[in-house]
Steps between C-alpha positions, in 0.01 A plus 500: 500500500761268367707427195341416171544140393666440168308232318667247282365373164375178663298695753344715232378195296358317794250771590412588136146427382480354154195568284248215482228449240273779648766766567673731255824696516487871429677831532356799694446786260342761729419549866140624533509545881332322785666166414374497143730458200481470126679185392603382150462119511660233286174400339474840335239661725555815704329441834413722794630307796491545873767394754371215708423581863770269640767688292378858562742608779762234454613540141499828307426482129640767263474573130720266293479212748430144380196362678294184511132577417197286573207612270156532646253235390217740390727765328784291366618747232481817716570436868718294730690475824878538547612188695880539501770751401831366360828662595755615237694176513188288479366690204832460319487126578145480352608681185807274459284189535241628251208533747471876447479633146313832546698824518345827618 
């Protein structure tokens, strides 16, 4: 096992994914089971999103978490993939900078 590393603010911002023109920030409203979530996105739509395969076992997503969503091309308003989950400090940083305006 080993000791847990304490991360500093500079470490948190280095690994943080920022939303690009295709991605949207959102807040998880409900966990539907089997890596499916209902997410309220910044553009006003409520999407049914799934956790991306690379993230499935590595990062657990819970209700109330701030996530980065990539909408699907053929169902832009209804479905998407969760690409990244922000920690508490990262979500506060996003709110302070004005990137996140949606509240669940």
